[in-house]
All heavy atoms as a GROMACS GRO file, in nm:
protein
  564
    1MET      N    1   5.282  11.648  14.402
    1MET     CA    2   5.356  11.547  14.326
    1MET      C    3   5.364  11.418  14.408
    1MET      O    4   5.394  11.421  14.526
    1MET     CB    5   5.497  11.598  14.296
    1MET     CG    6   5.580  11.500  14.219
    1MET     SD    7   5.734  11.570  14.159
    1MET     CE    8   5.845  11.510  14.282
    2ASP      N    9   5.334  11.308  14.345
    2ASP     CA   10   5.340  11.178  14.410
    2ASP      C   11   5.482  11.123  14.404
    2ASP      O   12   5.554  11.146  14.306
    2ASP     CB   13   5.245  11.080  14.343
    2ASP     CG   14   5.100  11.119  14.362
    2ASP    OD1   15   5.069  11.176  14.467
    2ASP    OD2   16   5.020  11.092  14.271
    3PHE      N   17   5.519  11.049  14.507
    3PHE     CA   18   5.650  10.985  14.512
    3PHE      C   19   5.641  10.856  14.435
    3PHE      O   20   5.554  10.774  14.461
    3PHE     CB   21   5.685  10.959  14.660
    3PHE     CG   22   5.831  10.939  14.685
    3PHE    CD1   23   5.918  11.046  14.675
    3PHE    CD2   24   5.880  10.816  14.720
    3PHE    CE1   25   6.052  11.028  14.700
    3PHE    CE2   26   6.014  10.798  14.745
    3PHE     CZ   27   6.100  10.905  14.735
    4THR      N   28   5.727  10.836  14.337
    4THR     CA   29   5.719  10.718  14.252
    4THR      C   30   5.820  10.612  14.297
    4THR      O   31   5.911  10.638  14.375
    4THR     CB   32   5.749  10.752  14.105
    4THR    OG1   33   5.886  10.793  14.094
    4THR    CG2   34   5.657  10.863  14.054
    5ARG      N   35   5.798  10.492  14.245
    5ARG     CA   36   5.889  10.382  14.274
    5ARG      C   37   6.031  10.415  14.229
    5ARG      O   38   6.128  10.388  14.299
    5ARG     CB   39   5.838  10.257  14.204
    5ARG     CG   40   5.919  10.135  14.232
    5ARG     CD   41   5.863  10.017  14.157
    5ARG     NE   42   5.903   9.895  14.224
    5ARG     CZ   43   5.863   9.776  14.189
    5ARG    NH1   44   5.780   9.761  14.089
    5ARG    NH2   45   5.905   9.670  14.253
    6GLU      N   46   6.042  10.474  14.111
    6GLU     CA   47   6.175  10.508  14.058
    6GLU      C   48   6.245  10.611  14.147
    6GLU      O   49   6.366  10.603  14.170
    6GLU     CB   50   6.165  10.559  13.915
    6GLU     CG   51   6.298  10.570  13.844
    6GLU     CD   52   6.378  10.440  13.842
    6GLU    OE1   53   6.321  10.332  13.820
    6GLU    OE2   54   6.501  10.447  13.864
    7GLN      N   55   6.169  10.708  14.198
    7GLN     CA   56   6.228  10.807  14.288
    7GLN      C   57   6.276  10.740  14.417
    7GLN      O   58   6.384  10.773  14.467
    7GLN     CB   59   6.126  10.916  14.321
    7GLN     CG   60   6.098  11.009  14.206
    7GLN     CD   61   5.980  11.100  14.235
    7GLN    OE1   62   5.880  11.058  14.293
    7GLN    NE2   63   5.992  11.226  14.195
    8ALA      N   64   6.198  10.648  14.470
    8ALA     CA   65   6.238  10.577  14.592
    8ALA      C   66   6.364  10.495  14.567
    8ALA      O   67   6.454  10.492  14.651
    8ALA     CB   68   6.124  10.488  14.641
    9LEU      N   69   6.370  10.429  14.452
    9LEU     CA   70   6.490  10.351  14.419
    9LEU      C   71   6.612  10.441  14.403
    9LEU      O   72   6.722  10.406  14.446
    9LEU     CB   73   6.467  10.269  14.291
    9LEU     CG   74   6.373  10.151  14.306
    9LEU    CD1   75   6.341  10.090  14.169
    9LEU    CD2   76   6.433  10.046  14.399
   10ASN      N   77   6.593  10.556  14.342
   10ASN     CA   78   6.704  10.650  14.326
   10ASN      C   79   6.753  10.698  14.462
   10ASN      O   80   6.874  10.705  14.485
   10ASN     CB   81   6.661  10.768  14.239
   10ASN     CG   82   6.779  10.856  14.203
   10ASN    OD1   83   6.881  10.807  14.156
   10ASN    ND2   84   6.765  10.985  14.225
   11GLU      N   85   6.661  10.731  14.552
   11GLU     CA   86   6.700  10.774  14.687
   11GLU      C   87   6.772  10.661  14.760
   11GLU      O   88   6.868  10.685  14.834
   11GLU     CB   89   6.578  10.820  14.766
   11GLU     CG   90   6.516  10.948  14.714
   11GLU     CD   91   6.606  11.069  14.727
   11GLU    OE1   92   6.690  11.075  14.820
   11GLU    OE2   93   6.593  11.160  14.644
   12ALA      N   94   6.728  10.538  14.741
   12ALA     CA   95   6.794  10.423  14.803
   12ALA      C   96   6.936  10.408  14.751
   12ALA      O   97   7.029  10.382  14.828
   12ALA     CB   98   6.714  10.295  14.776
   13ARG      N   99   6.955  10.428  14.621
   13ARG     CA  100   7.090  10.419  14.562
   13ARG      C  101   7.181  10.527  14.619
   13ARG      O  102   7.297  10.500  14.652
   13ARG     CB  103   7.082  10.433  14.411
   13ARG     CG  104   7.027  10.314  14.340
   13ARG     CD  105   7.027  10.335  14.187
   13ARG     NE  106   6.938  10.241  14.125
   13ARG     CZ  107   6.819  10.271  14.075
   13ARG    NH1  108   6.775  10.395  14.076
   13ARG    NH2  109   6.743  10.178  14.021
   14ILE      N  110   7.130  10.648  14.630
   14ILE     CA  111   7.210  10.759  14.684
   14ILE      C  112   7.248  10.731  14.829
   14ILE      O  113   7.365  10.747  14.868
   14ILE     CB  114   7.131  10.892  14.673
   14ILE    CG1  115   7.118  10.933  14.527
   14ILE    CG2  116   7.199  11.002  14.755
   14ILE    CD1  117   7.020  11.046  14.502
   15ALA      N  118   7.151  10.687  14.909
   15ALA     CA  119   7.178  10.659  15.049
   15ALA      C  120   7.277  10.543  15.065
   15ALA      O  121   7.366  10.547  15.150
   15ALA     CB  122   7.048  10.628  15.123
   16ALA      N  123   7.264  10.441  14.982
   16ALA     CA  124   7.358  10.328  14.987
   16ALA      C  125   7.498  10.372  14.950
   16ALA      O  126   7.597  10.327  15.011
   16ALA     CB  127   7.310  10.216  14.895
   17SER      N  128   7.509  10.461  14.854
   17SER     CA  129   7.639  10.513  14.815
   17SER      C  130   7.704  10.591  14.929
   17SER      O  131   7.824  10.578  14.956
   17SER     CB  132   7.626  10.602  14.691
   17SER     OG  133   7.749  10.658  14.656
   18ARG      N  134   7.625  10.671  14.997
   18ARG     CA  135   7.678  10.747  15.112
   18ARG      C  136   7.720  10.652  15.223
   18ARG      O  137   7.823  10.673  15.288
   18ARG     CB  138   7.574  10.846  15.160
   18ARG     CG  139   7.556  10.961  15.065
   18ARG     CD  140   7.463  11.065  15.119
   18ARG     NE  141   7.453  11.176  15.026
   18ARG     CZ  142   7.391  11.289  15.052
   18ARG    NH1  143   7.334  11.307  15.170
   18ARG    NH2  144   7.386  11.384  14.963
   19ALA      N  145   7.641  10.548  15.247
   19ALA     CA  146   7.677  10.450  15.350
   19ALA      C  147   7.809  10.381  15.314
   19ALA      O  148   7.895  10.362  15.400
   19ALA     CB  149   7.566  10.346  15.364
   20GLU      N  150   7.825  10.348  15.187
   20GLU     CA  151   7.949  10.285  15.142
   20GLU      C  152   8.069  10.378  15.163
   20GLU      O  153   8.174  10.335  15.212
   20GLU     CB  154   7.938  10.247  14.994
   20GLU     CG  155   8.064  10.184  14.940
   20GLU     CD  156   8.056  10.154  14.792
   20GLU    OE1  157   7.964  10.205  14.724
   20GLU    OE2  158   8.143  10.080  14.743
   21ASN      N  159   8.053  10.504  15.126
   21ASN     CA  160   8.162  10.600  15.144
   21ASN      C  161   8.201  10.614  15.290
   21ASN      O  162   8.320  10.617  15.325
   21ASN     CB  163   8.125  10.737  15.087
   21ASN     CG  164   8.123  10.738  14.936
   21ASN    OD1  165   8.185  10.656  14.871
   21ASN    ND2  166   8.049  10.832  14.880
   22LEU      N  167   8.102  10.622  15.377
   22LEU     CA  168   8.131  10.636  15.519
   22LEU      C  169   8.195  10.510  15.576
   22LEU      O  170   8.281  10.518  15.665
   22LEU     CB  171   8.004  10.674  15.596
   22LEU     CG  172   7.965  10.820  15.573
   22LEU    CD1  173   7.818  10.842  15.607
   22LEU    CD2  174   8.054  10.913  15.654
   23ALA      N  175   8.157  10.394  15.526
   23ALA     CA  176   8.222  10.270  15.569
   23ALA      C  177   8.369  10.270  15.528
   23ALA      O  178   8.456  10.228  15.604
   23ALA     CB  179   8.149  10.150  15.510
   24ARG      N  180   8.398  10.321  15.410
   24ARG     CA  181   8.537  10.332  15.365
   24ARG      C  182   8.616  10.428  15.453
   24ARG      O  183   8.731  10.402  15.488
   24ARG     CB  184   8.543  10.375  15.220
   24ARG     CG  185   8.495  10.270  15.122
   24ARG     CD  186   8.500  10.323  14.979
   24ARG     NE  187   8.427  10.239  14.889
   24ARG     CZ  188   8.479  10.131  14.829
   24ARG    NH1  189   8.603  10.098  14.850
   24ARG    NH2  190   8.404  10.060  14.746
   25TYR      N  191   8.553  10.542  15.488
   25TYR     CA  192   8.619  10.638  15.577
   25TYR      C  193   8.648  10.574  15.712
   25TYR      O  194   8.756  10.592  15.769
   25TYR     CB  195   8.533  10.763  15.598
   25TYR     CG  196   8.513  10.851  15.478
   25TYR    CD1  197   8.400  10.931  15.469
   25TYR    CD2  198   8.604  10.855  15.372
   25TYR    CE1  199   8.379  11.014  15.359
   25TYR    CE2  200   8.583  10.936  15.262
   25TYR     CZ  201   8.471  11.016  15.256
   25TYR     OH  202   8.450  11.096  15.149
   26ALA      N  203   8.550  10.502  15.765
   26ALA     CA  204   8.567  10.436  15.894
   26ALA      C  205   8.680  10.334  15.889
   26ALA      O  206   8.765  10.328  15.979
   26ALA     CB  207   8.438  10.369  15.938
   27GLU      N  208   8.685  10.257  15.782
   27GLU     CA  209   8.791  10.157  15.768
   27GLU      C  210   8.928  10.224  15.758
   27GLU      O  211   9.024  10.182  15.822
   27GLU     CB  212   8.767  10.070  15.646
   27GLU     CG  213   8.874   9.962  15.628
   27GLU     CD  214   8.850   9.876  15.505
   27GLU    OE1  215   8.773   9.916  15.416
   27GLU    OE2  216   8.912   9.769  15.500
   28SER      N  217   8.935  10.328  15.678
   28SER     CA  218   9.061  10.401  15.663
   28SER      C  219   9.106  10.462  15.796
   28SER      O  220   9.223  10.453  15.833
   28SER     CB  221   9.045  10.511  15.558
   28SER     OG  222   9.162  10.585  15.544
   29ALA      N  223   9.012  10.522  15.868
   29ALA     CA  224   9.046  10.583  15.997
   29ALA      C  225   9.091  10.477  16.097
   29ALA      O  226   9.179  10.502  16.180
   29ALA     CB  227   8.927  10.661  16.051
   30ALA      N  228   9.032  10.358  16.089
   30ALA     CA  229   9.068  10.250  16.181
   30ALA      C  230   9.212  10.206  16.163
   30ALA      O  231   9.276  10.158  16.256
   30ALA     CB  232   8.974  10.132  16.163
   31HIS      N  233   9.266  10.225  16.043
   31HIS     CA  234   9.404  10.185  16.015
   31HIS      C  235   9.505  10.295  16.047
   31HIS      O  236   9.625  10.272  16.035
   31HIS     CB  237   9.418  10.144  15.867
   31HIS     CG  238   9.345  10.019  15.834
   31HIS    ND1  239   9.382   9.895  15.878
   31HIS    CD2  240   9.231   9.999  15.761
   31HIS    CE1  241   9.298   9.804  15.833
   31HIS    NE2  242   9.205   9.865  15.762
   32ASN      N  243   9.457  10.410  16.086
   32ASN     CA  244   9.546  10.523  16.116
   32ASN      C  245   9.525  10.561  16.262
   32ASN      O  246   9.419  10.609  16.302
   32ASN     CB  247   9.512  10.641  16.025
   32ASN     CG  248   9.604  10.758  16.043
   32ASN    OD1  249   9.650  10.786  16.153
   32ASN    ND2  250   9.629  10.830  15.935
   33PHE      N  251   9.628  10.544  16.344
   33PHE     CA  252   9.617  10.566  16.487
   33PHE      C  253   9.563  10.704  16.521
   33PHE      O  254   9.480  10.719  16.610
   33PHE     CB  255   9.753  10.544  16.556
   33PHE     CG  256   9.748  10.559  16.704
   33PHE    CD1  257   9.697  10.456  16.782
   33PHE    CD2  258   9.790  10.675  16.766
   33PHE    CE1  259   9.690  10.469  16.920
   33PHE    CE2  260   9.784  10.689  16.904
   33PHE     CZ  261   9.734  10.586  16.980
   34ASP      N  262   9.610  10.807  16.452
   34ASP     CA  263   9.566  10.943  16.481
   34ASP      C  264   9.418  10.966  16.448
   34ASP      O  265   9.354  11.054  16.507
   34ASP     CB  266   9.650  11.045  16.404
   34ASP     CG  267   9.794  11.050  16.453
   34ASP    OD1  268   9.818  11.015  16.571
   34ASP    OD2  269   9.882  11.087  16.373
   35ASN      N  270   9.365  10.891  16.355
   35ASN     CA  271   9.226  10.910  16.313
   35ASN      C  272   9.128  10.814  16.379
   35ASN      O  273   9.007  10.821  16.354
   35ASN     CB  274   9.214  10.897  16.161
   35ASN     CG  275   9.283  11.010  16.089
   35ASN    OD1  276   9.298  11.119  16.143
   35ASN    ND2  277   9.326  10.984  15.968
   36ARG      N  278   9.177  10.725  16.465
   36ARG     CA  279   9.088  10.625  16.526
   36ARG      C  280   8.972  10.685  16.604
   36ARG      O  281   8.864  10.627  16.606
   36ARG     CB  282   9.167  10.528  16.613
   36ARG     CG  283   9.240  10.427  16.529
   36ARG     CD  284   9.296  10.313  16.608
   36ARG     NE  285   9.375  10.231  16.518
   36ARG     CZ  286   9.480  10.162  16.555
   36ARG    NH1  287   9.519  10.164  16.681
   36ARG    NH2  288   9.546  10.091  16.468
   37PRO      N  289   8.988  10.801  16.668
   37PRO     CA  290   8.871  10.858  16.738
   37PRO      C  291   8.754  10.890  16.644
   37PRO      O  292   8.640  10.902  16.690
   37PRO     CB  293   8.926  10.986  16.802
   37PRO     CG  294   9.072  10.960  16.818
   37PRO     CD  295   9.109  10.875  16.698
   38GLN      N  296   8.778  10.903  16.515
   38GLN     CA  297   8.673  10.935  16.419
   38GLN      C  298   8.594  10.811  16.375
   38GLN      O  299   8.485  10.824  16.318
   38GLN     CB  300   8.732  11.003  16.295
   38GLN     CG  301   8.795  11.137  16.325
   38GLN     CD  302   8.860  11.195  16.201
   38GLN    OE1  303   8.900  11.123  16.111
   38GLN    NE2  304   8.869  11.326  16.198
   39VAL      N  305   8.646  10.693  16.402
   39VAL     CA  306   8.582  10.570  16.355
   39VAL      C  307   8.437  10.559  16.402
   39VAL      O  308   8.348  10.534  16.320
   39VAL     CB  309   8.664  10.445  16.395
   39VAL    CG1  310   8.587  10.316  16.366
   39VAL    CG2  311   8.797  10.445  16.323
   40PRO      N  312   8.406  10.578  16.532
   40PRO     CA  313   8.266  10.566  16.573
   40PRO      C  314   8.172  10.665  16.503
   40PRO      O  315   8.058  10.630  16.471
   40PRO     CB  316   8.269  10.592  16.724
   40PRO     CG  317   8.409  10.562  16.764
   40PRO     CD  318   8.494  10.600  16.646
   41MET      N  319   8.220  10.786  16.478
   41MET     CA  320   8.135  10.885  16.410
   41MET      C  321   8.107  10.842  16.267
   41MET      O  322   7.992  10.850  16.220
   41MET     CB  323   8.202  11.023  16.411
   41MET     CG  324   8.210  11.085  16.549
   41MET     SD  325   8.287  11.248  16.549
   41MET     CE  326   8.454  11.208  16.500
   42PHE      N  327   8.210  10.797  16.196
   42PHE     CA  328   8.190  10.751  16.058
   42PHE      C  329   8.098  10.628  16.056
   42PHE      O  330   8.010  10.618  15.970
   42PHE     CB  331   8.322  10.717  15.991
   42PHE     CG  332   8.406  10.835  15.954
   42PHE    CD1  333   8.544  10.834  15.975
   42PHE    CD2  334   8.352  10.949  15.897
   42PHE    CE1  335   8.622  10.942  15.940
   42PHE    CE2  336   8.430  11.058  15.861
   42PHE     CZ  337   8.566  11.054  15.882
   43ALA      N  338   8.121  10.537  16.149
   43ALA     CA  339   8.039  10.415  16.153
   43ALA      C  340   7.893  10.446  16.183
   43ALA      O  341   7.802  10.391  16.120
   43ALA     CB  342   8.096  10.318  16.256
   44ALA      N  343   7.870  10.536  16.277
   44ALA     CA  344   7.732  10.572  16.312
   44ALA      C  345   7.662  10.642  16.195
   44ALA      O  346   7.546  10.610  16.164
   44ALA     CB  347   7.730  10.661  16.435
   45ALA      N  348   7.731  10.734  16.132
   45ALA     CA  349   7.672  10.803  16.017
   45ALA      C  350   7.645  10.704  15.903
   45ALA      O  351   7.540  10.710  15.838
   45ALA     CB  352   7.763  10.916  15.970
   46GLY      N  353   7.737  10.612  15.881
   46GLY     CA  354   7.718  10.511  15.777
   46GLY      C  355   7.599  10.421  15.807
   46GLY      O  356   7.523  10.385  15.717
   47ALA      N  357   7.580  10.388  15.936
   47ALA     CA  358   7.466  10.305  15.975
   47ALA      C  359   7.334  10.377  15.949
   47ALA      O  360   7.236  10.316  15.904
   47ALA     CB  361   7.478  10.265  16.122
   48VAL      N  362   7.331  10.507  15.976
   48VAL     CA  363   7.208  10.584  15.951
   48VAL      C  364   7.177  10.586  15.802
   48VAL      O  365   7.062  10.567  15.760
   48VAL     CB  366   7.222  10.728  16.007
   48VAL    CG1  367   7.106  10.815  15.960
   48VAL    CG2  368   7.228  10.724  16.159
   49TRP      N  369   7.279  10.608  15.719
   49TRP     CA  370   7.256  10.609  15.574
   49TRP      C  371   7.216  10.470  15.524
   49TRP      O  372   7.132  10.457  15.434
   49TRP     CB  373   7.379  10.660  15.499
   49TRP     CG  374   7.384  10.809  15.498
   49TRP    CD1  375   7.473  10.889  15.565
   49TRP    CD2  376   7.297  10.898  15.429
   49TRP    NE1  377   7.443  11.022  15.542
   49TRP    CE2  378   7.337  11.030  15.458
   49TRP    CE3  379   7.188  10.879  15.344
   49TRP    CZ2  380   7.272  11.141  15.406
   49TRP    CZ3  381   7.123  10.990  15.292
   49TRP    CH2  382   7.165  11.119  15.323
   50ALA      N  383   7.272  10.364  15.584
   50ALA     CA  384   7.232  10.228  15.544
   50ALA      C  385   7.086  10.203  15.581
   50ALA      O  386   7.011  10.144  15.502
   50ALA     CB  387   7.323  10.125  15.612
   51ASP      N  388   7.045  10.249  15.700
   51ASP     CA  389   6.904  10.237  15.739
   51ASP      C  390   6.814  10.315  15.643
   51ASP      O  391   6.705  10.270  15.607
   51ASP     CB  392   6.882  10.288  15.881
   51ASP     CG  393   6.940  10.195  15.988
   51ASP    OD1  394   6.970  10.078  15.956
   51ASP    OD2  395   6.954  10.241  16.103
   52THR      N  396   6.860  10.433  15.603
   52THR     CA  397   6.784  10.515  15.509
   52THR      C  398   6.769  10.444  15.375
   52THR      O  399   6.661  10.443  15.316
   52THR     CB  400   6.852  10.652  15.491
   52THR    OG1  401   6.861  10.716  15.620
   52THR    CG2  402   6.776  10.740  15.395
   53ALA      N  403   6.877  10.383  15.329
   53ALA     CA  404   6.872  10.308  15.202
   53ALA      C  405   6.771  10.194  15.212
   53ALA      O  406   6.691  10.172  15.119
   53ALA     CB  407   7.011  10.254  15.167
   54ARG      N  408   6.772  10.122  15.324
   54ARG     CA  409   6.677  10.012  15.342
   54ARG      C  410   6.533  10.062  15.345
   54ARG      O  411   6.442   9.999  15.291
   54ARG     CB  412   6.710   9.933  15.469
   54ARG     CG  413   6.828   9.838  15.453
   54ARG     CD  414   6.844   9.748  15.574
   54ARG     NE  415   6.897   9.820  15.690
   54ARG     CZ  416   7.027   9.840  15.715
   54ARG    NH1  417   7.116   9.791  15.631
   54ARG    NH2  418   7.066   9.905  15.821
   55ALA      N  419   6.512  10.177  15.410
   55ALA     CA  420   6.377  10.233  15.417
   55ALA      C  421   6.326  10.271  15.279
   55ALA      O  422   6.210  10.241  15.244
   55ALA     CB  423   6.375  10.354  15.510
   56TYR      N  424   6.410  10.336  15.200
   56TYR     CA  425   6.368  10.373  15.065
   56TYR      C  426   6.346  10.249  14.979
   56TYR      O  427   6.254  10.244  14.897
   56TYR     CB  428   6.469  10.465  14.998
   56TYR     CG  429   6.450  10.611  15.032
   56TYR    CD1  430   6.550  10.681  15.099
   56TYR    CD2  431   6.335  10.679  14.996
   56TYR    CE1  432   6.533  10.816  15.129
   56TYR    CE2  433   6.317  10.813  15.027
   56TYR     CZ  434   6.416  10.881  15.093
   56TYR     OH  435   6.400  11.013  15.123
   57ALA      N  436   6.430  10.147  14.996
   57ALA     CA  437   6.412  10.024  14.918
   57ALA      C  438   6.281   9.955  14.956
   57ALA      O  439   6.209   9.903  14.869
   57ALA     CB  440   6.530   9.930  14.941
   58ALA      N  441   6.247   9.957  15.085
   58ALA     CA  442   6.121   9.898  15.129
   58ALA      C  443   6.003   9.976  15.072
   58ALA      O  444   5.902   9.917  15.031
   58ALA     CB  445   6.115   9.894  15.281
   59LEU      N  446   6.016  10.108  15.070
   59LEU     CA  447   5.910  10.191  15.012
   59LEU      C  448   5.894  10.159  14.864
   59LEU      O  449   5.782  10.142  14.815
   59LEU     CB  450   5.945  10.338  15.032
   59LEU     CG  451   5.847  10.441  14.978
   59LEU    CD1  452   5.710  10.424  15.043
   59LEU    CD2  453   5.899  10.581  15.001
   60ALA      N  454   6.006  10.148  14.794
   60ALA     CA  455   6.000  10.116  14.650
   60ALA      C  456   5.934   9.981  14.626
   60ALA      O  457   5.862   9.962  14.528
   60ALA     CB  458   6.140  10.119  14.590
   61ALA      N  459   5.956   9.888  14.718
   61ALA     CA  460   5.900   9.753  14.701
   61ALA      C  461   5.748   9.752  14.707
   61ALA      O  462   5.685   9.666  14.646
   61ALA     CB  463   5.957   9.659  14.807
   62VAL      N  464   5.689   9.847  14.778
   62VAL     CA  465   5.543   9.847  14.789
   62VAL      C  466   5.475   9.945  14.694
   62VAL      O  467   5.353   9.941  14.679
   62VAL     CB  468   5.497   9.874  14.934
   62VAL    CG1  469   5.547   9.765  15.026
   62VAL    CG2  470   5.540  10.011  14.981
   63LEU      N  471   5.553  10.032  14.631
   63LEU     CA  472   5.495  10.125  14.535
   63LEU      C  473   5.472  10.056  14.401
   63LEU      O  474   5.551   9.970  14.362
   63LEU     CB  475   5.586  10.246  14.515
   63LEU     CG  476   5.592  10.346  14.629
   63LEU    CD1  477   5.703  10.449  14.604
   63LEU    CD2  478   5.458  10.416  14.645
   64PRO      N  479   5.368  10.094  14.330
   64PRO     CA  480   5.344  10.032  14.198
   64PRO      C  481   5.450  10.080  14.099
   64PRO      O  482   5.506  10.189  14.114
   64PRO     CB  483   5.205  10.083  14.159
   64PRO     CG  484   5.187  10.209  14.237
   64PRO     CD  485   5.266  10.192  14.364
   65GLU      N  486   5.475   9.996  14.001
   65GLU     CA  487   5.569  10.035  13.896
   65GLU      C  488   5.511  10.154  13.821
   65GLU      O  489   5.391  10.163  13.799
   65GLU     CB  490   5.593   9.920  13.799
   65GLU     CG  491   5.680   9.811  13.859
   65GLU     CD  492   5.727   9.715  13.753
   65GLU    OE1  493   5.773   9.758  13.646
   65GLU    OE2  494   5.715   9.594  13.778
   66THR      N  495   5.601  10.243  13.782
   66THR     CA  496   5.560  10.360  13.708
   66THR      C  497   5.536  10.320  13.563
   66THR      O  498   5.623  10.260  13.500
   66THR     CB  499   5.667  10.470  13.714
   66THR    OG1  500   5.697  10.493  13.851
   66THR    CG2  501   5.621  10.598  13.650
   67ALA      N  502   5.420  10.353  13.512
   67ALA     CA  503   5.388  10.322  13.373
   67ALA      C  504   5.468  10.414  13.283
   67ALA      O  505   5.478  10.533  13.309
   67ALA     CB  506   5.239  10.339  13.347
   68PRO      N  507   5.527  10.360  13.178
   68PRO     CA  508   5.602  10.446  13.086
   68PRO      C  509   5.509  10.545  13.016
   68PRO      O  510   5.396  10.509  12.981
   68PRO     CB  511   5.665  10.349  12.986
   68PRO     CG  512   5.585  10.224  12.998
   68PRO     CD  513   5.527  10.222  13.137
   69GLU      N  514   5.556  10.666  13.002
   69GLU     CA  515   5.475  10.767  12.934
   69GLU      C  516   5.482  10.742  12.785
   69GLU      O  517   5.586  10.712  12.729
   69GLU     CB  518   5.527  10.906  12.966
   69GLU     CG  519   5.507  10.946  13.112
   69GLU     CD  520   5.548  11.088  13.138
   69GLU    OE1  521   5.547  11.169  13.042
   69GLU    OE2  522   5.582  11.117  13.252
   70THR      N  523   5.367  10.759  12.721
   70THR     CA  524   5.363  10.741  12.576
   70THR      C  525   5.338  10.877  12.512
   70THR      O  526   5.243  10.946  12.545
   70THR     CB  527   5.251  10.643  12.535
   70THR    OG1  528   5.129  10.689  12.590
   70THR    CG2  529   5.281  10.502  12.586
   71GLU      N  530   5.426  10.913  12.422
   71GLU     CA  531   5.415  11.042  12.353
   71GLU      C  532   5.317  11.029  12.237
   71GLU      O  533   5.310  10.927  12.169
   71GLU     CB  534   5.550  11.086  12.302
   71GLU     CG  535   5.647  11.124  12.412
   71GLU     CD  536   5.776  11.181  12.357
   71GLU    OE1  537   5.770  11.247  12.253
   71GLU    OE2  538   5.880  11.158  12.418
   72GLY      N  539   5.242  11.134  12.217
   72GLY     CA  540   5.155  11.140  12.102
   72GLY      C  541   5.027  11.059  12.117
   72GLY      O  542   4.956  11.038  12.019
   73THR      N  543   4.999  11.012  12.237
   73THR     CA  544   4.878  10.935  12.258
   73THR      C  545   4.776  11.022  12.327
   73THR      O  546   4.800  11.075  12.433
   73THR     CB  547   4.907  10.811  12.347
   73THR    OG1  548   5.011  10.735  12.285
   73THR    CG2  549   4.784  10.727  12.363
   74ASP      N  550   4.662  11.039  12.264
   74ASP     CA  551   4.555  11.116  12.326
   74ASP      C  552   4.473  11.022  12.413
   74ASP      O  553   4.425  10.919  12.366
   74ASP     CB  554   4.464  11.178  12.218
   74ASP     CG  555   4.537  11.284  12.138
   74ASP    OD1  556   4.628  11.348  12.197
   74ASP    OD2  557   4.505  11.302  12.019
   75VAL      N  558   4.459  11.062  12.536
   75VAL     CA  559   4.382  10.977  12.628
   75VAL      C  560   4.266  11.053  12.681
   75VAL      O  561   4.266  11.165  12.704
   75VAL     CB  562   4.471  10.929  12.747
   75VAL    CG1  563   4.389  10.846  12.842
   75VAL    CG2  564   4.588  10.853  12.694
   0.00000   0.00000   0.00000
């Protein structure tokens, strides 16, 4: 199975969402003295997911657009 542009974009969206969630966790932990030791872990994990999102977006940018499938067309 070939990796399509749409699949790469979907993976980029998922990774960006995870990065966003981890950034929120890091921010929340930063405001709570007891949870401050967790901030670097959340930030590092969020950075990895952000890098992953950028990588998938770059991959999607170079992949050709997926042609829409046409039903009932004999080729």
